[in-house]
mmCIF entry with sequence, helices, sheets and N, C-alpha, C, O atoms, coordinates in Angstrom:
data_MODEL
# 
_entry.id   MODEL 
# 
_entity.id                         1 
_entity.type                       polymer 
_entity.pdbx_number_of_molecules   1 
# 
_entity_poly.entity_id                      1 
_entity_poly.type                           'polypeptide(L)' 
_entity_poly.nstd_linkage                   no 
_entity_poly.nstd_monomer                   no 
_entity_poly.pdbx_seq_one_letter_code       MADLALVFHWRPQDMDGLPLAELMDWREAARKRYAPSKHDD 
_entity_poly.pdbx_seq_one_letter_code_can   MADLALVFHWRPQDMDGLPLAELMDWREAARKRYAPSKHDD 
_entity_poly.pdbx_strand_id                 A 
# 
loop_
_entity_poly_seq.entity_id 
_entity_poly_seq.num 
_entity_poly_seq.mon_id 
_entity_poly_seq.hetero 
1 1  MET n 
1 2  ALA n 
1 3  ASP n 
1 4  LEU n 
1 5  ALA n 
1 6  LEU n 
1 7  VAL n 
1 8  PHE n 
1 9  HIS n 
1 10 TRP n 
1 11 ARG n 
1 12 PRO n 
1 13 GLN n 
1 14 ASP n 
1 15 MET n 
1 16 ASP n 
1 17 GLY n 
1 18 LEU n 
1 19 PRO n 
1 20 LEU n 
1 21 ALA n 
1 22 GLU n 
1 23 LEU n 
1 24 MET n 
1 25 ASP n 
1 26 TRP n 
1 27 ARG n 
1 28 GLU n 
1 29 ALA n 
1 30 ALA n 
1 31 ARG n 
1 32 LYS n 
1 33 ARG n 
1 34 TYR n 
1 35 ALA n 
1 36 PRO n 
1 37 SER n 
1 38 LYS n 
1 39 HIS n 
1 40 ASP n 
1 41 ASP n 
# 
_struct_asym.id          A 
_struct_asym.entity_id   1 
# 
loop_
_struct_conf.conf_type_id 
_struct_conf.id 
_struct_conf.pdbx_PDB_helix_id 
_struct_conf.beg_label_comp_id 
_struct_conf.beg_label_asym_id 
_struct_conf.beg_label_seq_id 
_struct_conf.pdbx_beg_PDB_ins_code 
_struct_conf.end_label_comp_id 
_struct_conf.end_label_asym_id 
_struct_conf.end_label_seq_id 
_struct_conf.pdbx_end_PDB_ins_code 
_struct_conf.beg_auth_comp_id 
_struct_conf.beg_auth_asym_id 
_struct_conf.beg_auth_seq_id 
_struct_conf.end_auth_comp_id 
_struct_conf.end_auth_asym_id 
_struct_conf.end_auth_seq_id 
_struct_conf.pdbx_PDB_helix_class 
_struct_conf.details 
_struct_conf.pdbx_PDB_helix_length 
HELX_P HELX_P1 AA1 ALA A 2  ? PHE A 8  ? ALA A 2  PHE A 8  1 ? 7  
HELX_P HELX_P2 AA2 PRO A 12 ? MET A 15 ? PRO A 12 MET A 15 1 ? 4  
HELX_P HELX_P3 AA3 LEU A 20 ? TYR A 34 ? LEU A 20 TYR A 34 1 ? 15 
# 
_struct_conf_type.id          HELX_P 
_struct_conf_type.criteria    ? 
_struct_conf_type.reference   ? 
# 
loop_
_atom_site.group_PDB 
_atom_site.id 
_atom_site.type_symbol 
_atom_site.label_atom_id 
_atom_site.label_alt_id 
_atom_site.label_comp_id 
_atom_site.label_asym_id 
_atom_site.label_entity_id 
_atom_site.label_seq_id 
_atom_site.pdbx_PDB_ins_code 
_atom_site.Cartn_x 
_atom_site.Cartn_y 
_atom_site.Cartn_z 
_atom_site.occupancy 
_atom_site.B_iso_or_equiv 
_atom_site.pdbx_formal_charge 
_atom_site.auth_seq_id 
_atom_site.auth_comp_id 
_atom_site.auth_asym_id 
_atom_site.auth_atom_id 
_atom_site.pdbx_PDB_model_num 
ATOM 1   N N  . MET A 1 1  ? -32.232 18.647 -9.527  1.00 0.00 ? 1  MET A N  1 
ATOM 2   C CA . MET A 1 1  ? -31.529 18.654 -10.779 1.00 0.00 ? 1  MET A CA 1 
ATOM 3   C C  . MET A 1 1  ? -30.568 17.480 -10.889 1.00 0.00 ? 1  MET A C  1 
ATOM 4   O O  . MET A 1 1  ? -30.292 16.997 -11.988 1.00 0.00 ? 1  MET A O  1 
ATOM 5   N N  . ALA A 1 2  ? -30.065 17.026 -9.767  1.00 0.00 ? 2  ALA A N  1 
ATOM 6   C CA . ALA A 1 2  ? -29.177 15.864 -9.806  1.00 0.00 ? 2  ALA A CA 1 
ATOM 7   C C  . ALA A 1 2  ? -29.922 14.629 -10.307 1.00 0.00 ? 2  ALA A C  1 
ATOM 8   O O  . ALA A 1 2  ? -29.347 13.789 -10.999 1.00 0.00 ? 2  ALA A O  1 
ATOM 9   N N  . ASP A 1 3  ? -31.200 14.523 -9.956  1.00 0.00 ? 3  ASP A N  1 
ATOM 10  C CA . ASP A 1 3  ? -32.009 13.397 -10.441 1.00 0.00 ? 3  ASP A CA 1 
ATOM 11  C C  . ASP A 1 3  ? -32.067 13.394 -11.968 1.00 0.00 ? 3  ASP A C  1 
ATOM 12  O O  . ASP A 1 3  ? -31.931 12.347 -12.601 1.00 0.00 ? 3  ASP A O  1 
ATOM 13  N N  . LEU A 1 4  ? -32.270 14.564 -12.545 1.00 0.00 ? 4  LEU A N  1 
ATOM 14  C CA . LEU A 1 4  ? -32.359 14.668 -14.000 1.00 0.00 ? 4  LEU A CA 1 
ATOM 15  C C  . LEU A 1 4  ? -31.020 14.351 -14.652 1.00 0.00 ? 4  LEU A C  1 
ATOM 16  O O  . LEU A 1 4  ? -30.965 13.689 -15.687 1.00 0.00 ? 4  LEU A O  1 
ATOM 17  N N  . ALA A 1 5  ? -29.953 14.824 -14.044 1.00 0.00 ? 5  ALA A N  1 
ATOM 18  C CA . ALA A 1 5  ? -28.622 14.545 -14.588 1.00 0.00 ? 5  ALA A CA 1 
ATOM 19  C C  . ALA A 1 5  ? -28.332 13.052 -14.560 1.00 0.00 ? 5  ALA A C  1 
ATOM 20  O O  . ALA A 1 5  ? -27.788 12.504 -15.518 1.00 0.00 ? 5  ALA A O  1 
ATOM 21  N N  . LEU A 1 6  ? -28.689 12.403 -13.481 1.00 0.00 ? 6  LEU A N  1 
ATOM 22  C CA . LEU A 1 6  ? -28.421 10.973 -13.333 1.00 0.00 ? 6  LEU A CA 1 
ATOM 23  C C  . LEU A 1 6  ? -29.253 10.135 -14.308 1.00 0.00 ? 6  LEU A C  1 
ATOM 24  O O  . LEU A 1 6  ? -28.721 9.255  -14.984 1.00 0.00 ? 6  LEU A O  1 
ATOM 25  N N  . VAL A 1 7  ? -30.530 10.406 -14.375 1.00 0.00 ? 7  VAL A N  1 
ATOM 26  C CA . VAL A 1 7  ? -31.435 9.564  -15.160 1.00 0.00 ? 7  VAL A CA 1 
ATOM 27  C C  . VAL A 1 7  ? -31.391 9.893  -16.654 1.00 0.00 ? 7  VAL A C  1 
ATOM 28  O O  . VAL A 1 7  ? -31.355 8.992  -17.492 1.00 0.00 ? 7  VAL A O  1 
ATOM 29  N N  . PHE A 1 8  ? -31.394 11.187 -16.980 1.00 0.00 ? 8  PHE A N  1 
ATOM 30  C CA . PHE A 1 8  ? -31.487 11.583 -18.382 1.00 0.00 ? 8  PHE A CA 1 
ATOM 31  C C  . PHE A 1 8  ? -30.141 12.030 -18.966 1.00 0.00 ? 8  PHE A C  1 
ATOM 32  O O  . PHE A 1 8  ? -30.047 12.334 -20.155 1.00 0.00 ? 8  PHE A O  1 
ATOM 33  N N  . HIS A 1 9  ? -29.098 12.066 -18.121 1.00 0.00 ? 9  HIS A N  1 
ATOM 34  C CA . HIS A 1 9  ? -27.760 12.492 -18.564 1.00 0.00 ? 9  HIS A CA 1 
ATOM 35  C C  . HIS A 1 9  ? -27.762 13.929 -19.065 1.00 0.00 ? 9  HIS A C  1 
ATOM 36  O O  . HIS A 1 9  ? -27.090 14.257 -20.043 1.00 0.00 ? 9  HIS A O  1 
ATOM 37  N N  . TRP A 1 10 ? -28.517 14.777 -18.389 1.00 0.00 ? 10 TRP A N  1 
ATOM 38  C CA . TRP A 1 10 ? -28.578 16.195 -18.743 1.00 0.00 ? 10 TRP A CA 1 
ATOM 39  C C  . TRP A 1 10 ? -27.519 16.949 -17.962 1.00 0.00 ? 10 TRP A C  1 
ATOM 40  O O  . TRP A 1 10 ? -27.248 16.635 -16.803 1.00 0.00 ? 10 TRP A O  1 
ATOM 41  N N  . ARG A 1 11 ? -26.923 17.940 -18.597 1.00 0.00 ? 11 ARG A N  1 
ATOM 42  C CA . ARG A 1 11 ? -25.963 18.824 -17.937 1.00 0.00 ? 11 ARG A CA 1 
ATOM 43  C C  . ARG A 1 11 ? -26.733 19.978 -17.292 1.00 0.00 ? 11 ARG A C  1 
ATOM 44  O O  . ARG A 1 11 ? -27.858 20.265 -17.699 1.00 0.00 ? 11 ARG A O  1 
ATOM 45  N N  . PRO A 1 12 ? -26.148 20.641 -16.298 1.00 0.00 ? 12 PRO A N  1 
ATOM 46  C CA . PRO A 1 12 ? -26.842 21.784 -15.680 1.00 0.00 ? 12 PRO A CA 1 
ATOM 47  C C  . PRO A 1 12 ? -27.281 22.829 -16.702 1.00 0.00 ? 12 PRO A C  1 
ATOM 48  O O  . PRO A 1 12 ? -28.374 23.383 -16.586 1.00 0.00 ? 12 PRO A O  1 
ATOM 49  N N  . GLN A 1 13 ? -26.444 23.104 -17.699 1.00 0.00 ? 13 GLN A N  1 
ATOM 50  C CA . GLN A 1 13 ? -26.823 24.101 -18.698 1.00 0.00 ? 13 GLN A CA 1 
ATOM 51  C C  . GLN A 1 13 ? -28.000 23.640 -19.561 1.00 0.00 ? 13 GLN A C  1 
ATOM 52  O O  . GLN A 1 13 ? -28.685 24.468 -20.161 1.00 0.00 ? 13 GLN A O  1 
ATOM 53  N N  . ASP A 1 14 ? -28.239 22.336 -19.628 1.00 0.00 ? 14 ASP A N  1 
ATOM 54  C CA . ASP A 1 14 ? -29.403 21.828 -20.354 1.00 0.00 ? 14 ASP A CA 1 
ATOM 55  C C  . ASP A 1 14 ? -30.702 22.174 -19.629 1.00 0.00 ? 14 ASP A C  1 
ATOM 56  O O  . ASP A 1 14 ? -31.758 22.288 -20.251 1.00 0.00 ? 14 ASP A O  1 
ATOM 57  N N  . MET A 1 15 ? -30.615 22.339 -18.319 1.00 0.00 ? 15 MET A N  1 
ATOM 58  C CA . MET A 1 15 ? -31.804 22.597 -17.505 1.00 0.00 ? 15 MET A CA 1 
ATOM 59  C C  . MET A 1 15 ? -31.954 24.067 -17.135 1.00 0.00 ? 15 MET A C  1 
ATOM 60  O O  . MET A 1 15 ? -32.982 24.476 -16.595 1.00 0.00 ? 15 MET A O  1 
ATOM 61  N N  . ASP A 1 16 ? -30.936 24.850 -17.426 1.00 0.00 ? 16 ASP A N  1 
ATOM 62  C CA . ASP A 1 16 ? -30.904 26.253 -17.003 1.00 0.00 ? 16 ASP A CA 1 
ATOM 63  C C  . ASP A 1 16 ? -32.130 27.058 -17.401 1.00 0.00 ? 16 ASP A C  1 
ATOM 64  O O  . ASP A 1 16 ? -32.656 27.818 -16.588 1.00 0.00 ? 16 ASP A O  1 
ATOM 65  N N  . GLY A 1 17 ? -32.586 26.911 -18.614 1.00 0.00 ? 17 GLY A N  1 
ATOM 66  C CA . GLY A 1 17 ? -33.688 27.734 -19.102 1.00 0.00 ? 17 GLY A CA 1 
ATOM 67  C C  . GLY A 1 17 ? -35.072 27.217 -18.772 1.00 0.00 ? 17 GLY A C  1 
ATOM 68  O O  . GLY A 1 17 ? -36.065 27.867 -19.098 1.00 0.00 ? 17 GLY A O  1 
ATOM 69  N N  . LEU A 1 18 ? -35.159 26.068 -18.135 1.00 0.00 ? 18 LEU A N  1 
ATOM 70  C CA . LEU A 1 18 ? -36.476 25.489 -17.842 1.00 0.00 ? 18 LEU A CA 1 
ATOM 71  C C  . LEU A 1 18 ? -37.115 26.173 -16.638 1.00 0.00 ? 18 LEU A C  1 
ATOM 72  O O  . LEU A 1 18 ? -36.442 26.418 -15.637 1.00 0.00 ? 18 LEU A O  1 
ATOM 73  N N  . PRO A 1 19 ? -38.398 26.481 -16.726 1.00 0.00 ? 19 PRO A N  1 
ATOM 74  C CA . PRO A 1 19 ? -39.095 27.033 -15.554 1.00 0.00 ? 19 PRO A CA 1 
ATOM 75  C C  . PRO A 1 19 ? -39.189 25.974 -14.452 1.00 0.00 ? 19 PRO A C  1 
ATOM 76  O O  . PRO A 1 19 ? -39.135 24.773 -14.719 1.00 0.00 ? 19 PRO A O  1 
ATOM 77  N N  . LEU A 1 20 ? -39.328 26.433 -13.241 1.00 0.00 ? 20 LEU A N  1 
ATOM 78  C CA . LEU A 1 20 ? -39.366 25.536 -12.088 1.00 0.00 ? 20 LEU A CA 1 
ATOM 79  C C  . LEU A 1 20 ? -40.447 24.470 -12.217 1.00 0.00 ? 20 LEU A C  1 
ATOM 80  O O  . LEU A 1 20 ? -40.205 23.307 -11.894 1.00 0.00 ? 20 LEU A O  1 
ATOM 81  N N  . ALA A 1 21 ? -41.628 24.846 -12.680 1.00 0.00 ? 21 ALA A N  1 
ATOM 82  C CA . ALA A 1 21 ? -42.717 23.869 -12.814 1.00 0.00 ? 21 ALA A CA 1 
ATOM 83  C C  . ALA A 1 21 ? -42.326 22.746 -13.777 1.00 0.00 ? 21 ALA A C  1 
ATOM 84  O O  . ALA A 1 21 ? -42.629 21.579 -13.525 1.00 0.00 ? 21 ALA A O  1 
ATOM 85  N N  . GLU A 1 22 ? -41.662 23.090 -14.867 1.00 0.00 ? 22 GLU A N  1 
ATOM 86  C CA . GLU A 1 22 ? -41.250 22.070 -15.828 1.00 0.00 ? 22 GLU A CA 1 
ATOM 87  C C  . GLU A 1 22 ? -40.140 21.191 -15.245 1.00 0.00 ? 22 GLU A C  1 
ATOM 88  O O  . GLU A 1 22 ? -40.120 19.981 -15.474 1.00 0.00 ? 22 GLU A O  1 
ATOM 89  N N  . LEU A 1 23 ? -39.224 21.796 -14.498 1.00 0.00 ? 23 LEU A N  1 
ATOM 90  C CA . LEU A 1 23 ? -38.190 21.004 -13.823 1.00 0.00 ? 23 LEU A CA 1 
ATOM 91  C C  . LEU A 1 23 ? -38.807 19.977 -12.879 1.00 0.00 ? 23 LEU A C  1 
ATOM 92  O O  . LEU A 1 23 ? -38.356 18.834 -12.805 1.00 0.00 ? 23 LEU A O  1 
ATOM 93  N N  . MET A 1 24 ? -39.837 20.398 -12.163 1.00 0.00 ? 24 MET A N  1 
ATOM 94  C CA . MET A 1 24 ? -40.502 19.485 -11.230 1.00 0.00 ? 24 MET A CA 1 
ATOM 95  C C  . MET A 1 24 ? -41.205 18.354 -11.979 1.00 0.00 ? 24 MET A C  1 
ATOM 96  O O  . MET A 1 24 ? -41.216 17.216 -11.509 1.00 0.00 ? 24 MET A O  1 
ATOM 97  N N  . ASP A 1 25 ? -41.787 18.654 -13.132 1.00 0.00 ? 25 ASP A N  1 
ATOM 98  C CA . ASP A 1 25 ? -42.415 17.604 -13.942 1.00 0.00 ? 25 ASP A CA 1 
ATOM 99  C C  . ASP A 1 25 ? -41.366 16.593 -14.416 1.00 0.00 ? 25 ASP A C  1 
ATOM 100 O O  . ASP A 1 25 ? -41.587 15.383 -14.358 1.00 0.00 ? 25 ASP A O  1 
ATOM 101 N N  . TRP A 1 26 ? -40.219 17.105 -14.885 1.00 0.00 ? 26 TRP A N  1 
ATOM 102 C CA . TRP A 1 26 ? -39.144 16.220 -15.341 1.00 0.00 ? 26 TRP A CA 1 
ATOM 103 C C  . TRP A 1 26 ? -38.567 15.424 -14.185 1.00 0.00 ? 26 TRP A C  1 
ATOM 104 O O  . TRP A 1 26 ? -38.183 14.268 -14.359 1.00 0.00 ? 26 TRP A O  1 
ATOM 105 N N  . ARG A 1 27 ? -38.503 16.032 -13.000 1.00 0.00 ? 27 ARG A N  1 
ATOM 106 C CA . ARG A 1 27 ? -37.985 15.316 -11.835 1.00 0.00 ? 27 ARG A CA 1 
ATOM 107 C C  . ARG A 1 27 ? -38.881 14.134 -11.487 1.00 0.00 ? 27 ARG A C  1 
ATOM 108 O O  . ARG A 1 27 ? -38.394 13.056 -11.147 1.00 0.00 ? 27 ARG A O  1 
ATOM 109 N N  . GLU A 1 28 ? -40.175 14.337 -11.572 1.00 0.00 ? 28 GLU A N  1 
ATOM 110 C CA . GLU A 1 28 ? -41.121 13.245 -11.313 1.00 0.00 ? 28 GLU A CA 1 
ATOM 111 C C  . GLU A 1 28 ? -40.968 12.141 -12.359 1.00 0.00 ? 28 GLU A C  1 
ATOM 112 O O  . GLU A 1 28 ? -41.024 10.957 -12.028 1.00 0.00 ? 28 GLU A O  1 
ATOM 113 N N  . ALA A 1 29 ? -40.775 12.530 -13.611 1.00 0.00 ? 29 ALA A N  1 
ATOM 114 C CA . ALA A 1 29 ? -40.556 11.528 -14.662 1.00 0.00 ? 29 ALA A CA 1 
ATOM 115 C C  . ALA A 1 29 ? -39.266 10.749 -14.397 1.00 0.00 ? 29 ALA A C  1 
ATOM 116 O O  . ALA A 1 29 ? -39.216 9.540  -14.620 1.00 0.00 ? 29 ALA A O  1 
ATOM 117 N N  . ALA A 1 30 ? -38.239 11.428 -13.929 1.00 0.00 ? 30 ALA A N  1 
ATOM 118 C CA . ALA A 1 30 ? -36.973 10.761 -13.597 1.00 0.00 ? 30 ALA A CA 1 
ATOM 119 C C  . ALA A 1 30 ? -37.172 9.785  -12.449 1.00 0.00 ? 30 ALA A C  1 
ATOM 120 O O  . ALA A 1 30 ? -36.650 8.671  -12.481 1.00 0.00 ? 30 ALA A O  1 
ATOM 121 N N  . ARG A 1 31 ? -37.930 10.199 -11.432 1.00 0.00 ? 31 ARG A N  1 
ATOM 122 C CA . ARG A 1 31 ? -38.189 9.311  -10.288 1.00 0.00 ? 31 ARG A CA 1 
ATOM 123 C C  . ARG A 1 31 ? -38.900 8.052  -10.738 1.00 0.00 ? 31 ARG A C  1 
ATOM 124 O O  . ARG A 1 31 ? -38.545 6.948  -10.324 1.00 0.00 ? 31 ARG A O  1 
ATOM 125 N N  . LYS A 1 32 ? -39.903 8.215  -11.586 1.00 0.00 ? 32 LYS A N  1 
ATOM 126 C CA . LYS A 1 32 ? -40.659 7.053  -12.060 1.00 0.00 ? 32 LYS A CA 1 
ATOM 127 C C  . LYS A 1 32 ? -39.791 6.128  -12.908 1.00 0.00 ? 32 LYS A C  1 
ATOM 128 O O  . LYS A 1 32 ? -39.930 4.907  -12.842 1.00 0.00 ? 32 LYS A O  1 
ATOM 129 N N  . ARG A 1 33 ? -38.908 6.705  -13.695 1.00 0.00 ? 33 ARG A N  1 
ATOM 130 C CA . ARG A 1 33 ? -38.054 5.885  -14.547 1.00 0.00 ? 33 ARG A CA 1 
ATOM 131 C C  . ARG A 1 33 ? -36.992 5.154  -13.721 1.00 0.00 ? 33 ARG A C  1 
ATOM 132 O O  . ARG A 1 33 ? -36.680 3.995  -13.993 1.00 0.00 ? 33 ARG A O  1 
ATOM 133 N N  . TYR A 1 34 ? -36.446 5.825  -12.725 1.00 0.00 ? 34 TYR A N  1 
ATOM 134 C CA . TYR A 1 34 ? -35.357 5.245  -11.937 1.00 0.00 ? 34 TYR A CA 1 
ATOM 135 C C  . TYR A 1 34 ? -35.861 4.213  -10.935 1.00 0.00 ? 34 TYR A C  1 
ATOM 136 O O  . TYR A 1 34 ? -35.239 3.167  -10.749 1.00 0.00 ? 34 TYR A O  1 
ATOM 137 N N  . ALA A 1 35 ? -36.970 4.503  -10.300 1.00 0.00 ? 35 ALA A N  1 
ATOM 138 C CA . ALA A 1 35 ? -37.498 3.616  -9.251  1.00 0.00 ? 35 ALA A CA 1 
ATOM 139 C C  . ALA A 1 35 ? -39.004 3.465  -9.404  1.00 0.00 ? 35 ALA A C  1 
ATOM 140 O O  . ALA A 1 35 ? -39.758 3.959  -8.567  1.00 0.00 ? 35 ALA A O  1 
ATOM 141 N N  . PRO A 1 36 ? -39.454 2.792  -10.455 1.00 0.00 ? 36 PRO A N  1 
ATOM 142 C CA . PRO A 1 36 ? -40.908 2.659  -10.634 1.00 0.00 ? 36 PRO A CA 1 
ATOM 143 C C  . PRO A 1 36 ? -41.518 1.824  -9.522  1.00 0.00 ? 36 PRO A C  1 
ATOM 144 O O  . PRO A 1 36 ? -40.903 0.896  -8.997  1.00 0.00 ? 36 PRO A O  1 
ATOM 145 N N  . SER A 1 37 ? -42.723 2.177  -9.189  1.00 0.00 ? 37 SER A N  1 
ATOM 146 C CA . SER A 1 37 ? -43.460 1.362  -8.213  1.00 0.00 ? 37 SER A CA 1 
ATOM 147 C C  . SER A 1 37 ? -44.768 0.931  -8.849  1.00 0.00 ? 37 SER A C  1 
ATOM 148 O O  . SER A 1 37 ? -45.141 1.422  -9.915  1.00 0.00 ? 37 SER A O  1 
ATOM 149 N N  . LYS A 1 38 ? -45.451 0.029  -8.208  1.00 0.00 ? 38 LYS A N  1 
ATOM 150 C CA . LYS A 1 38 ? -46.706 -0.456 -8.782  1.00 0.00 ? 38 LYS A CA 1 
ATOM 151 C C  . LYS A 1 38 ? -47.811 0.605  -8.703  1.00 0.00 ? 38 LYS A C  1 
ATOM 152 O O  . LYS A 1 38 ? -48.892 0.400  -9.254  1.00 0.00 ? 38 LYS A O  1 
ATOM 153 N N  . HIS A 1 39 ? -47.561 1.734  -8.028  1.00 0.00 ? 39 HIS A N  1 
ATOM 154 C CA . HIS A 1 39 ? -48.547 2.804  -7.921  1.00 0.00 ? 39 HIS A CA 1 
ATOM 155 C C  . HIS A 1 39 ? -48.324 3.905  -8.952  1.00 0.00 ? 39 HIS A C  1 
ATOM 156 O O  . HIS A 1 39 ? -49.058 4.893  -8.945  1.00 0.00 ? 39 HIS A O  1 
ATOM 157 N N  . ASP A 1 40 ? -47.342 3.771  -9.836  1.00 0.00 ? 40 ASP A N  1 
ATOM 158 C CA . ASP A 1 40 ? -46.995 4.815  -10.808 1.00 0.00 ? 40 ASP A CA 1 
ATOM 159 C C  . ASP A 1 40 ? -47.675 4.644  -12.152 1.00 0.00 ? 40 ASP A C  1 
ATOM 160 O O  . ASP A 1 40 ? -47.166 5.137  -13.158 1.00 0.00 ? 40 ASP A O  1 
ATOM 161 N N  . ASP A 1 41 ? -48.791 3.973  -12.201 1.00 0.00 ? 41 ASP A N  1 
ATOM 162 C CA . ASP A 1 41 ? -49.475 3.749  -13.480 1.00 0.00 ? 41 ASP A CA 1 
ATOM 163 C C  . ASP A 1 41 ? -49.985 4.973  -14.065 1.00 0.00 ? 41 ASP A C  1 
ATOM 164 O O  . ASP A 1 41 ? -50.583 4.942  -15.140 1.00 0.00 ? 41 ASP A O  1 
# 
């Protein structure tokens, strides 16, 4: 959740209602946005 807060500026209450699977999808999107690599196409 810290990744999402850092990259997307979301507060904990913004993420509270999201199911775990969706949080993991958003976390991956945050990782790609923060530190893209040439393998993230």
